[in-house]
C-alpha positions as CSV (number, residue, x, y, z in Angstrom):
1,M,-14.6,20.0,-2.3
2,A,-12.8,21.2,0.4
3,Q,-9.6,19.2,1.1
4,T,-8.6,17.8,4.6
5,A,-6.3,19.1,6.6
6,F,-3.6,16.2,7.3
7,R,-1.6,16.9,10.3
8,E,2.2,15.7,10.9
9,E,2.9,13.6,13.7
10,Y,5.7,11.5,15.2
11,V,5.7,8.3,17.2
12,D,8.8,6.4,18.7
13,A,8.8,2.9,18.1
14,D,11.3,-0.2,17.8
15,G,14.0,2.4,18.2
16,F,12.9,4.6,15.3
17,R,11.1,8.0,15.4
18,I,8.4,7.3,12.6
19,R,6.2,10.0,11.0
20,F,2.8,10.0,10.0
21,M,0.2,12.0,8.7
22,E,-3.3,11.5,10.0
23,A,-6.9,12.9,9.5
24,G,-10.4,12.0,9.8
25,Q,-12.4,10.2,12.2
26,G,-14.0,6.8,12.8
27,A,-12.5,3.4,12.3
28,P,-8.9,3.5,12.1
29,L,-7.3,2.9,8.4
30,V,-3.6,2.6,8.4
31,H,-1.5,3.0,5.4
32,L,2.0,1.9,4.1
33,H,3.6,3.4,1.4
34,G,5.3,2.6,-1.7
35,A,9.1,2.3,-2.5
36,G,8.6,6.1,-3.3
37,G,7.8,7.1,0.1
38,L,5.2,8.7,1.8
39,R,2.6,11.2,-0.2
40,V,-0.6,12.4,0.8
41,T,-3.1,11.9,-2.4
42,P,-6.5,13.1,-3.2
43,A,-7.4,9.4,-2.5
44,H,-6.1,9.8,1.1
45,E,-8.8,12.7,1.4
46,F,-11.5,10.9,0.4
47,L,-10.9,8.1,2.6
48,S,-10.5,10.5,5.6
49,R,-14.3,11.7,5.2
50,H,-15.1,8.1,6.4
51,F,-12.0,6.7,8.7
52,R,-9.4,8.1,10.8
53,V,-6.5,7.7,7.8
54,V,-3.0,7.0,9.5
55,A,-0.1,7.3,6.7
56,F,3.1,6.1,8.0
57,E,6.5,7.2,6.7
58,M,8.5,4.0,7.1
59,P,11.8,3.8,8.5
60,G,14.5,4.8,5.9
61,F,12.1,6.6,3.4
62,G,11.3,10.6,2.8
63,Q,12.5,12.7,5.5
64,S,13.5,9.9,8.2
65,P,17.4,8.8,8.8
66,P,18.9,6.2,6.7
67,N,17.9,2.8,8.2
68,D,20.7,0.3,8.0
69,R,19.2,-2.0,10.7
70,T,16.1,-3.5,9.0
71,Q,17.3,-6.3,7.5
72,S,14.1,-8.3,6.2
73,M,10.4,-7.4,5.0
74,P,9.2,-9.4,8.4
75,E,11.3,-7.1,10.4
76,L,10.0,-4.1,8.8
77,A,6.1,-5.5,9.2
78,S,7.0,-6.2,13.0
79,T,8.4,-2.7,13.3
80,M,5.2,-0.8,11.9
81,A,3.2,-3.1,14.1
82,R,4.8,-1.5,17.1
83,A,4.3,1.9,15.8
84,V,0.7,1.1,15.3
85,D,0.8,-0.4,19.2
86,K,1.8,3.5,20.1
87,L,-1.1,4.9,18.9
88,G,-3.2,2.7,21.0
89,L,-5.0,0.9,18.1
90,D,-5.6,-2.6,18.9
91,A,-7.6,-3.4,16.0
92,F,-7.4,-1.6,12.5
93,N,-7.9,-1.7,8.7
94,L,-4.9,-2.0,7.0
95,M,-3.9,-0.7,3.6
96,G,-0.5,-1.2,1.6
97,T,0.6,0.3,-1.6
98,S,3.3,-1.5,-4.1
99,F,6.2,-2.1,-1.8
100,G,4.0,-1.4,1.6
101,G,1.6,-4.2,-0.1
102,K,4.1,-6.5,0.9
103,T,4.8,-5.1,4.2
104,A,1.2,-5.1,5.0
105,L,0.5,-8.5,4.0
106,W,3.4,-9.8,6.5
107,L,1.8,-7.8,9.2
108,A,-1.5,-9.1,8.7
109,V,0.0,-12.6,8.7
110,Q,1.9,-11.9,11.9
111,A,-1.1,-10.3,13.4
112,P,-4.2,-11.7,11.9
113,Q,-6.3,-10.9,15.1
114,R,-5.5,-6.9,14.7
115,V,-5.9,-6.5,11.1
116,Q,-9.9,-6.3,10.8
117,A,-9.5,-5.9,6.9
118,L,-6.8,-5.4,4.3
119,V,-6.4,-3.6,1.4
120,L,-3.3,-3.9,-1.1
121,E,-2.9,-1.5,-3.8
122,A,-0.8,-2.7,-6.6
123,P,1.1,-5.1,-4.1
124,A,4.7,-5.9,-5.0
125,A,4.4,-9.3,-2.9
126,I,3.8,-11.4,-5.7
127,R,5.4,-10.0,-9.1
128,Q,6.0,-11.7,-12.5
129,Q,9.5,-13.0,-13.1
130,G,12.1,-10.0,-14.0
131,A,9.8,-7.6,-12.7
132,E,12.0,-4.4,-12.0
133,S,11.2,-1.2,-10.1
134,P,10.7,2.0,-11.9
135,S,14.3,3.7,-12.8
136,G,15.5,6.4,-14.7
137,S,14.8,10.0,-15.1
138,A,11.8,11.5,-13.6
139,E,9.8,11.3,-16.7
140,E,10.7,7.9,-17.4
141,I,9.5,7.0,-13.9
142,A,6.3,8.5,-14.2
143,R,5.5,7.2,-17.6
144,R,5.9,3.7,-15.8
145,L,3.8,4.7,-12.6
146,Y,0.8,6.8,-14.2
147,A,-1.6,6.0,-17.0
148,H,-1.6,9.6,-18.3
149,P,1.2,11.7,-16.4
150,E,0.5,14.6,-18.5
151,R,-2.9,14.8,-17.1
152,L,-1.4,15.3,-13.3
153,A,-1.4,18.8,-12.2
154,S,1.9,18.3,-10.4
155,I,4.3,15.4,-10.1
156,P,6.3,16.1,-6.9
157,P,10.1,15.9,-8.0
158,I,12.1,13.0,-7.0
159,D,15.1,14.2,-4.6
160,P,18.3,12.5,-5.6
161,A,19.5,12.1,-2.2
162,V,16.3,10.9,-0.6
163,R,16.2,8.2,-3.8
164,A,20.0,7.3,-3.2
165,K,19.4,6.8,0.7
166,T,16.0,4.6,-0.1
167,Q,17.4,2.4,-3.2
168,P,19.5,0.1,-0.8
169,L,16.9,-0.4,1.7
170,V,14.3,-1.4,-1.0
171,Q,16.6,-3.7,-2.9
172,R,17.4,-5.4,0.4
173,L,13.9,-5.9,1.7
174,R,11.9,-6.3,-1.5
175,G,12.7,-9.9,-1.7
176,P,12.5,-12.5,-4.4
177,D,9.4,-12.4,-7.1
178,R,7.8,-15.1,-5.5
179,D,8.4,-15.4,-1.8
180,A,7.9,-19.0,-0.5
181,D,8.0,-18.0,3.1
182,L,5.3,-15.5,2.9
183,E,3.2,-17.5,0.4
184,K,2.9,-20.4,2.4
185,W,1.1,-18.5,5.2
186,L,-1.5,-17.0,2.7
187,P,-4.1,-20.0,2.6
188,E,-4.5,-19.5,6.3
189,L,-5.2,-15.8,6.4
190,P,-8.6,-15.3,7.6
191,T,-8.3,-11.5,6.9
192,P,-10.8,-10.1,4.3
193,T,-8.5,-8.8,1.8
194,L,-9.2,-6.4,-1.5
195,V,-6.8,-6.6,-4.2
196,L,-6.8,-3.6,-6.7
197,F,-4.9,-3.5,-10.1
198,G,-4.9,-1.0,-12.5
199,T,-5.4,-2.5,-16.2
200,L,-2.8,-0.6,-17.5
201,D,0.0,-1.3,-14.7
202,R,3.5,-1.2,-16.2
203,V,5.4,-2.5,-13.3
204,I,3.8,-5.4,-11.7
205,A,1.6,-7.6,-14.1
206,P,-2.2,-7.0,-13.4
207,A,-2.5,-11.1,-13.9
208,M,-0.6,-11.2,-10.5
209,G,-3.9,-10.3,-8.9
210,R,-5.4,-13.8,-9.2
211,V,-2.3,-15.4,-7.7
212,Y,-3.8,-13.7,-4.4
213,K,-7.0,-14.6,-5.1
214,D,-6.2,-18.1,-5.4
215,L,-4.1,-18.2,-2.1
216,I,-6.0,-16.0,0.1
217,P,-9.3,-17.7,1.2
218,N,-11.3,-14.6,1.7
219,C,-9.9,-12.5,-1.2
220,H,-11.8,-10.0,-3.6
221,L,-9.8,-8.9,-6.8
222,V,-10.8,-5.6,-8.7
223,F,-9.1,-4.2,-11.7
224,V,-9.4,-0.5,-12.4
225,Y,-9.9,1.0,-15.7
226,D,-7.7,3.6,-17.2
227,A,-5.3,3.3,-13.9
228,A,-1.3,2.2,-14.0
229,H,0.6,1.1,-11.1
230,A,-0.6,4.4,-9.0
231,I,-4.2,3.6,-9.0
232,S,-5.1,5.8,-6.0
233,T,-3.4,8.8,-7.7
234,D,-4.7,8.0,-11.4
235,R,-8.2,7.4,-10.2
236,P,-8.3,8.4,-6.6
237,E,-12.5,8.9,-6.8
238,A,-13.1,5.2,-8.1
239,F,-10.2,4.0,-5.7
240,A,-11.7,5.3,-2.9
241,E,-15.3,4.3,-3.4
242,V,-14.3,0.8,-4.1
243,V,-11.9,0.8,-0.7
244,V,-14.8,2.6,1.2
245,D,-17.6,-0.2,0.3
246,F,-15.1,-2.7,0.9
247,L,-14.0,-1.5,4.3
248,E,-17.6,-0.9,5.7
249,R,-19.2,-4.3,4.1
250,H,-16.6,-7.0,4.0
251,E,-18.5,-9.7,2.8
252,A,-21.3,-8.0,1.4
253,F,-19.0,-6.1,-0.8
254,V,-20.9,-4.8,-3.8
255,I,-18.3,-6.0,-6.5
256,S,-18.8,-9.7,-6.7
257,R,-16.2,-12.2,-6.6
258,A,-16.2,-13.5,-10.1
259,E,-13.1,-14.5,-11.6
260,T,-12.3,-11.4,-13.3
261,V,-13.7,-8.1,-11.6
262,I,-13.7,-4.7,-13.6
263,H,-14.4,-1.3,-12.0
264,P,-15.2,1.3,-14.5
């Protein structure tokens, strides 16, 4: 299949110059990346065949300058909401990966009338006690993030300078394993929500997914076989299939709302 051409753009919001990658047409789908920064994956390409995908590079990550200003996750969520404002998107679907899953959840709590549906990929908002971010060599990090790193054609090398720049920001914003300030709002969140975990996730215990299902009234939980923390990289077609169906159908979502849901 031909690859979708993502174009690089910038938007000025909340005092930051924020880079984003965009492709596709249709209903907008805003993506907030994980602690490793923005990377366009095959899953983005699959999704862009159905939606206008806008994948942001949040301030302090990747190519952006160090971010010493943002002091909390709610503050980062507010900044990203202003970035979406600058694109003229009054209502949009929102997807967050790992670290960005917590940012996305805060944004949905802050502006539930704007977020039409929420997708959380291995979200880091609710973590098992003592959960630690992947660390060590590039090979050690890859073994924790991916189910089968040896099968990937290429894993972008970790730039030590970028990693050194972002680590203090991630540690400052990640918050406690269980964030009472966030969780108190979740029972009131009206947004249709899809939570996905890989069955082989070695970063956040997949069992944490049931906490989201218990707390969020309109929450679907899907476990993806043979995927680790980076679900959309390990199994991009399966990931995109579930996400597209959910975003297009919401309550008519093909996956049932049973206590345990497995996607083959």
